[in-house]
N, C-alpha and C positions, 0 to 999 in steps of 0.2 A: 292447416294446409289449404282449406277452401279459401280463407281470406287471402292467403299468399297468391293462390291461383287467380282469384278475381283481380287482385291488385296488378299482377303481371299482365293479364289480358288488357287492362285499361292502359297500362304503360305502353304496350305494344299497339295501342289504338285498335284493338279488336273489339270495338264497341258493341257489335251485334252479339258476339259470343259472350262478352262481359254481361250484358243485360239478360240474356237468356239463361246463362249459368247462374247468375245471382238470383233471378226470379225462381228458378227451379229449386235452388237450395233453400231460399226463404219460405217457399210454399210447401216444402217437404215432399215434392213430387218426384224426386230423383229415383225412388224405388219403383216408379211406374214404368221406367224405361229399362230395356236391356242395354248393355254397354254400346252396342253398335247403333241402337236407336238414339241414345243420348248424344253420341258423337255426331250423328246425322242431324239431330235437332239443332245443336249449337252451330254447326257448319251452315245449315240453312239460314239460321238467324243472322249470321255474319254476311252471307251472300246477299240477303234481302237488305240489310243495313247499307252495304256498299252500293248496291244497285240504286236504292232510293236516294242516297247522297249524290250519286252521279247524275240522276235525273234532275234533282234540285239544282245542281251546278249548271247543267245544260240549260235549264229554264232561266236561271239567273243571267247566264251569258247571252241569252237571246235578246234580252232587254226589250221585252214586249211593252207596248205603251199601256196596255191594260190586260186584265185576265178575261179569257172567254173559253168556253168549252163546247164540245159537240152536243152534250146533253141539253144545253140551254138554247139551242138553235130553234127558232120558230119556223115550222114547216107549213104555215098557213098557205092555202092554195093560191091566194092573191100574190104571193111572193115569187111564184114561178121557180120554186126550189125543189129539185128532184131528191127526195129523201134517200132513195137507193144509191144514187150517185154520191151523195155526201157521205153516206156510211161506208161506201167502198173507198172513197178518198181517205176516210179516217183510218183505214187499215194501213195507209201509207205505202201501198205498192207503187204509187206514182213516183215516190222518191227513189225506190229501188230501180225503177225503169227510166229514171232521169226525165220524167215528164213534168210539164209546167201546169199551173192552174191560173186562169185569167178570170177575174171576178169584176164585172162591170154593173153599173146601175146608178140611179140618181142619188142625190145627197140624202143620207140618213137611212137608207134601206138595209144597212147591215153588212156592207162589203168588208169593212175592216174587222168587224166581229167575226165573220166567217173565215176570213184569211188568217186571223190570229188563232181561232179555234183549231184550224188545220195545223198551224205552227205548233201549238201546244201538244197536239196529238203526235206530231213528228218527234217532239222532245221526249214524250213518254215512251216512244218506240226506240229512243236512244240516238236519234239523229241530231247533229249540231245545227241549230237554227239561228239565223240572224234577222231581227226585225229592223226595218229602216223606214222612216218617213222619207219619201223620195226627194222632196225639195231640200230637206235638211241634210240628206246624204250628199247631194250635189254641192251644196254650200260648203260642207265639211271637206269634200275632196278638192274643191277649188282652192281652199286655204292650204290644203296639203300640197298641192302643186306649187304654191308660192313658197312654202317653207321647206320643200325637198323631201317631204314624208309621203308623197303620193303612192309610190310603189309599195311602201310598207303597209299603207292603209288598204290598198287593193289586195295585198297578200292576206290580210286579216279577213277580208270579205270572202276571198277564195276558199278559205278553210271551212266555211260553213257549207253543210250539205244541202241546206234549204235556205233560200233568201226570200224574205217578204219585202216587196217594194210597195209600200202603202201610199195611197193617194197619188198615183202616177198621173201625169198629164194636167196638173192644175195650171201650168203655164208652158208655153212652147219652149223647146230646148234651144239653147244657143250652141255655137259650134263646139265649145269646150265640153258642155254637158252631153252633147251628142256622142262625142268620142268616148267620154267616160262610160256612158251607158253601153256602148258597143263593147268596150273592154270587159265590163262586168258580165254581159251576156255571153261573150265569147269564152271567158274563163269558166263559166258554169255549164256551157253547152256539152251535153253527154257526160257530164261529171257531177250532176246534181239537179236540183229543181228550183224553180223560181215561182213564187206566188205573187201575182200582181193584182192590186185593186185599183180601180179607176172609175171616175164619173163619166169618162169619155168612152163611147163604144169602140171596140177594137178597130173597126173600119176607119175611125178618126185618128188613130195613132200615127198614121203616116204624116198627117199635117202637124201633129204635136212634135214629132221627131225632126221633120224637115230634112232637106237634102236627100233626094230620092235614093241615091246609091247606098248611103249609110242606113236609111230607113229600111230599105229592102234587106240589107244584111242583118239588121237587128230583128226585124219581124219574122224573117225566114227562120231564124234560130229560136225565137221566142214562141211563135205560133205552132211550129212543127211539133206534132204529138202533144198538143196542149188540150187540157179540159177547159171548156168555156162555160162560165156560169153567168147568166144575165138576170140579175135580181130586179124584181118589179114591186109594185105596191107603194103605199104611202110611207112616209118617214117613220121609222121605229121610235125616234125621239119624240115625235108628236103624240104617239100612242101612250107614252109614259106620262105625258102632262095631264 
């Protein structure tokens, strides 16, 4: 009977229940539980299994460039990094409140690492996250405009609750990229959060975006209720050499 039950659990894709039930049977610990405790145990195992699979799927769909986490952030004084602020952001209340995070600093100070770590943390909390290198995203969307898939690509981006725009501002925006950025920001305004990393200070973003009216529209939505982090110190890459 137990073998049949285990087999049916597997066929129904109740993998958490299957593993917990099989382990309990093989270890001979079934007598250690009352009936309600045993049912609760295998239900909890199934819930945990499905929850973990969902988080793994969310992380995979985010398409992070690399893995980073809050635990490995260097809070050395020279970096001008407020530990309390980062730990509060790691709780992801900023996503619930539709707030943005703007991370600036010179090359190699760890902007992308920090932005990605917050993205991973949002995934763990169950939020849908999308990581994008900004230049590659604009190039992809230009091609999408040419082949007629632009609106479909924008709809995919809109489904993410958190968007990471990494390395923003490496080059000034042309008219097409300017409009594209406005549409992305407008879609996400009050409906999610955007994490931006950039070598350019926020005050210089007007020049990067160009065309004052559109720059005002973009930055008004992006900067409003945003957490600003200005990283300092020498390159983290140099320290590893």
